[in-house]
Each structure stands twice: as C-alpha cells, then as structure tokens.
RODO-2510 file (C-alpha; in nm, 4 decimals, decimal comma):
residues 207
     n   res          X          Y          Z
     1     x     0,0000     0,0000     0,0000
     2     x     0,2540     0,2581    -0,1147
     3     x     0,2141     0,5648    -0,3319
     4     x     0,4433     0,8275    -0,4821
     5     x     0,4115     1,0338    -0,1650
     6     x     0,5956     0,7583     0,0245
     7     x     0,9096     0,7676    -0,1904
     8     x     1,2210     0,9532    -0,0765
     9     x     1,4856     1,0010    -0,3425
    10     x     1,4670     0,8620    -0,6986
    11     x     1,2421     1,1531    -0,7915
    12     x     1,3383     1,1671    -1,1602
    13     x     1,2556     0,7986    -1,2063
    14     x     0,9356     0,8351    -1,0048
    15     x     0,8188     1,1329    -1,2133
    16     x     0,9020     0,9553    -1,5391
    17     x     0,7114     0,6448    -1,4279
    18     x     0,4050     0,8442    -1,3272
    19     x     0,4105     1,0332    -1,6571
    20     x     0,4384     0,7049    -1,8490
    21     x     0,1509     0,5576    -1,6471
    22     x    -0,0724     0,8541    -1,7345
    23     x     0,0227     0,8335    -2,1013
    24     x    -0,0642     0,4631    -2,1174
    25     x    -0,3934     0,5308    -1,9391
    26     x    -0,4750     0,7590    -2,2317
    27     x    -0,4843     0,4637    -2,4723
    28     x    -0,8028     0,4751    -2,6828
    29     x    -0,9572     0,1317    -2,6267
    30     x    -1,2209     0,1800    -2,8959
    31     x    -0,9780     0,2788    -3,1699
    32     x    -0,6991     0,0543    -3,0418
    33     x    -0,4334     0,3234    -3,0450
    34     x    -0,2655     0,5780    -2,8243
    35     x    -0,2672     0,9426    -2,9352
    36     x     0,0858     0,9704    -2,7966
    37     x     0,3943     0,7927    -2,9233
    38     x     0,5919     0,6633    -2,6297
    39     x     0,8655     0,4232    -2,5290
    40     x     0,6919     0,1728    -2,2999
    41     x     1,0061     0,0573    -2,1159
    42     x     1,1503     0,2417    -1,8179
    43     x     1,4772     0,0911    -1,7004
    44     x     1,6629     0,1575    -1,3748
    45     x     2,0084     0,0633    -1,2560
    46     x     2,1016     0,0826    -0,8907
    47     x     2,2652    -0,0992    -0,6042
    48     x     2,0544    -0,3226    -0,3769
    49     x     1,8658    -0,1169    -0,1199
    50     x     1,8419     0,2037    -0,3230
    51     x     1,4627     0,1778    -0,3542
    52     x     1,4160     0,0313    -0,7019
    53     x     1,1415    -0,2069    -0,5956
    54     x     0,9519     0,0256    -0,3651
    55     x     0,9544     0,3012    -0,6289
    56     x     0,8190     0,0636    -0,8935
    57     x     0,5368    -0,0494    -0,6641
    58     x     0,4501     0,3128    -0,5869
    59     x     0,4233     0,3825    -0,9601
    60     x     0,2114     0,0702    -1,0053
    61     x    -0,0307     0,1706    -0,7313
    62     x    -0,0479     0,5221    -0,8753
    63     x    -0,1328     0,3761    -1,2181
    64     x    -0,4111     0,1547    -1,0800
    65     x    -0,5595     0,4370    -0,8732
    66     x    -0,5402     0,6802    -1,1662
    67     x    -0,7254     0,4334    -1,3924
    68     x    -0,9804     0,3358    -1,1272
    69     x    -1,0777     0,6993    -1,0717
    70     x    -1,1443     0,7316    -1,4454
    71     x    -1,3117     0,3911    -1,4836
    72     x    -1,0397     0,2649    -1,7161
    73     x    -0,9900    -0,1146    -1,7070
    74     x    -0,6336    -0,1711    -1,5910
    75     x    -0,4020    -0,4225    -1,4341
    76     x    -0,0485    -0,4179    -1,3001
    77     x     0,1550    -0,7362    -1,3358
    78     x     0,4721    -0,8151    -1,1408
    79     x     0,6867    -1,0582    -1,3375
    80     x     0,8732    -1,2786    -1,0940
    81     x     1,1515    -1,5142    -1,1902
    82     x     0,9555    -1,8027    -1,0378
    83     x     0,6777    -1,7343    -1,2900
    84     x     0,8899    -1,8617    -1,5750
    85     x     1,2279    -1,9960    -1,4589
    86     x     1,1124    -2,2977    -1,2595
    87     x     0,9775    -2,4987    -1,5538
    88     x     1,1477    -2,7723    -1,7518
    89     x     1,2478    -2,7902    -2,1174
    90     x     1,0678    -2,5290    -2,3323
    91     x     0,7984    -2,4493    -2,0766
    92     x     0,9860    -2,1604    -1,9140
    93     x     1,0385    -1,9548    -2,2310
    94     x     0,6825    -2,0329    -2,3408
    95     x     0,5496    -1,9137    -2,0061
    96     x     0,7326    -1,5849    -2,0490
    97     x     0,5766    -1,5435    -2,3936
    98     x     0,2296    -1,6230    -2,2534
    99     x     0,2625    -1,3598    -1,9812
   100     x     0,3153    -1,0852    -2,2379
   101     x     0,0847    -1,2114    -2,5120
   102     x    -0,2104    -1,3218    -2,2961
   103     x    -0,1881    -1,1147    -1,9778
   104     x    -0,0643    -0,7947    -2,1388
   105     x    -0,1486    -0,7769    -2,5091
   106     x    -0,4812    -0,9649    -2,4910
   107     x    -0,6058    -0,7897    -2,1762
   108     x    -0,9109    -0,5700    -2,2571
   109     x    -0,7630    -0,2645    -2,0962
   110     x    -0,4313    -0,0963    -2,0225
   111     x    -0,1486    -0,2752    -1,8474
   112     x     0,1511    -0,1825    -1,6382
   113     x     0,4235    -0,4259    -1,5446
   114     x     0,7262    -0,4537    -1,3211
   115     x     1,0130    -0,6932    -1,3920
   116     x     1,2580    -0,6781    -1,1003
   117     x     1,6170    -0,7982    -1,1335
   118     x     1,5785    -0,8441    -1,5054
   119     x     1,9518    -0,9093    -1,5288
   120     x     1,8798    -1,2659    -1,4142
   121     x     1,7083    -1,3301    -1,7483
   122     x     2,0301    -1,2313    -1,9270
   123     x     2,2727    -1,4001    -1,6875
   124     x     2,3672    -1,6757    -1,9338
   125     x     2,4089    -1,4420    -2,2319
   126     x     2,7908    -1,4471    -2,2198
   127     x     2,8166    -1,8173    -2,1331
   128     x     2,9829    -2,0095    -2,4204
   129     x     2,7823    -2,3152    -2,3153
   130     x     2,4457    -2,1444    -2,3581
   131     x     2,1662    -2,4027    -2,3589
   132     x     1,8812    -2,3901    -2,6097
   133     x     1,6266    -2,3090    -2,3407
   134     x     1,8333    -2,0182    -2,2131
   135     x     1,8607    -1,8977    -2,5726
   136     x     1,4803    -1,9135    -2,6030
   137     x     1,4411    -1,7106    -2,2830
   138     x     1,6833    -1,4503    -2,4156
   139     x     1,4900    -1,4346    -2,7420
   140     x     1,1577    -1,3853    -2,5638
   141     x     1,3061    -1,1205    -2,3345
   142     x     1,4607    -0,9218    -2,6177
   143     x     1,1352    -0,9594    -2,8127
   144     x     0,9622    -0,7469    -2,5493
   145     x     1,2146    -0,4648    -2,5845
   146     x     1,2462    -0,4901    -2,9627
   147     x     0,8700    -0,4848    -3,0175
   148     x     0,8728    -0,8209    -3,1958
   149     x     0,6911    -1,0184    -2,9254
   150     x     0,4139    -0,7651    -2,8626
   151     x     0,3701    -0,4289    -3,0375
   152     x     0,4782    -0,1065    -2,8717
   153     x     0,1339     0,0448    -2,9255
   154     x     0,0988     0,2541    -2,6093
   155     x    -0,1347     0,0042    -2,4398
   156     x     0,1229    -0,1128    -2,1864
   157     x     0,4356    -0,0064    -2,0046
   158     x     0,7086    -0,1971    -1,8252
   159     x     0,9289    -0,0944    -1,5364
   160     x     1,2404    -0,3065    -1,5009
   161     x     1,5616    -0,2825    -1,3048
   162     x     1,8971    -0,4416    -1,2354
   163     x     2,2115    -0,3934    -1,0290
   164     x     2,4931    -0,1829    -1,1692
   165     x     2,7419    -0,4648    -1,1959
   166     x     2,5516    -0,7414    -1,3695
   167     x     2,4463    -0,6000    -1,7080
   168     x     2,6857    -0,5958    -2,0021
   169     x     2,6769    -0,2862    -2,2233
   170     x     2,5473    -0,4698    -2,5324
   171     x     2,2482    -0,6060    -2,3408
   172     x     2,1827    -0,2713    -2,1761
   173     x     2,1821    -0,0901    -2,5102
   174     x     1,9136    -0,3246    -2,6458
   175     x     1,6903    -0,2529    -2,3478
   176     x     1,7323     0,1236    -2,3340
   177     x     1,9536     0,4059    -2,4536
   178     x     1,9039     0,6098    -2,1384
   179     x     1,8786     0,4108    -1,8136
   180     x     1,7894     0,5824    -1,4897
   181     x     2,0606     0,5423    -1,2294
   182     x     1,9003     0,5293    -0,8866
   183     x     2,0728     0,6223    -0,5648
   184     x     1,7796     0,6393    -0,3223
   185     x     1,8000     0,8899    -0,0357
   186     x     2,1322     1,0756    -0,0562
   187     x     2,1167     1,4005     0,1428
   188     x     2,0831     1,4591     0,5151
   189     x     1,7379     1,6060     0,4492
   190     x     1,6378     1,2908     0,2608
   191     x     1,7250     1,0714     0,5581
   192     x     1,5456     1,2992     0,8033
   193     x     1,2313     1,2789     0,5883
   194     x     1,2691     0,9028     0,5456
   195     x     1,3041     0,8354     0,9171
   196     x     1,0873     1,1060     1,0753
   197     x     0,8098     1,1593     0,8193
   198     x     0,7852     0,8122     0,6653
   199     x     0,9053     0,5363     0,8954
   200     x     0,8041     0,7051     1,2229
   201     x     0,4946     0,8933     1,1084
   202     x     0,2659     0,6826     1,3284
   203     x     0,4506     0,8286     1,6278
   204     x     0,4808     1,1836     1,4930
   205     x     0,3042     1,3279     1,7955
   206     x     0,5747     1,1890     2,0242
   207     x     0,8740     1,3256     1,8337
***
C-alpha cells in the first residue's frame, strides 16, 4: 500500500514512471491506439537497497488508482523469476511469452508491469555453453524490448531494473539508450524525511 508520496529520493525515475503511467492510461480502447507515441520501457540501474522495488510499486499503485478513478480497465503485473524460470524444457520460455501475449497484449484494458532484477534473465548471455532453453528465454526477453513479441502500441508499459554490476553494455543498449541510475536517499534532508516523516509517522506526535 505505497504511493508516490511515500518515496524519498529517486524523484526523476518516479516522475518519469508516473508520466508514463498517465500516457498509457490515455490509450483509446475503442480505436486501439494511443494518441501519444511513447517508449513503454523504463529501465533503472542501482545498487541493492536504493529503492528500485519500492519506487516501482509506488508507480504501479499510482497507475491503478489513476485508472480506477477514471473507470479505465487496468491491471499491473509483477513478473517474478519463479513465474517462468522454474519450468522444464521449453515451458519456461513459453510461459514468459504467454505472460506478455495473454496477460498484457490480450487484456481488454491498459497494463503496467514490473520486472525486477531483469539481469537474471540475461545471466547466461555471455556463457559459451548457452543451452537452447536459455537462448529461447533470451529471445523472448529481447522480443519485449524490440517490439517483436508484442507491439509497442501505447497500451502497456514496463518498469524493469537491475544492479549496476551485472548487465553488459550490449544487453543494456538493447533494453534502453538512457537508463535511470538510482541512488535512493542521498542528502541529510532525505534521511530525516525518510526516518521522521515516513518510517516514524505513526509516532509523529511523540517526536
């Protein structure tokens, strides 16, 4: 139950995510097109603990609330590694394809998504012993960013993130040309707000 008002730091990424959410909510369901042309992928790099996940969930809740207030059918899908990486043989790559084709593209409304730690999907990319199933997963993952798996038609958006150290430059360039680099709270004022106004707000009268 978090919203943009709960986030300290990462304000550029937060604002960009909220703007993208509003733009996707403007998709014309009757005509099947969005009056705006937009890049549906917002990518963040940052060390563990910098607030990547909490910021993404705040954007997701903002998107759902924004659509609910305007009676726009919407869903927000978190794509967990266990959704697709625990299957055998070709089932895992196929599951990843189904998530985007059935739960995103075929949904009769607008869709937001969050794919945390997306670097795990590309972990085997530089392995000379790459298995066929890992190659299929890579193909499905890149298909999302290239627009070959589902069209970039303004009906959906995807927030994804990774740690600084685990993405090679070639992979990163295929996902985005301009990643957001998150640092979380950085100034003394940020930490005062985080502790006093956010984490201890239930006891504000005692401080």
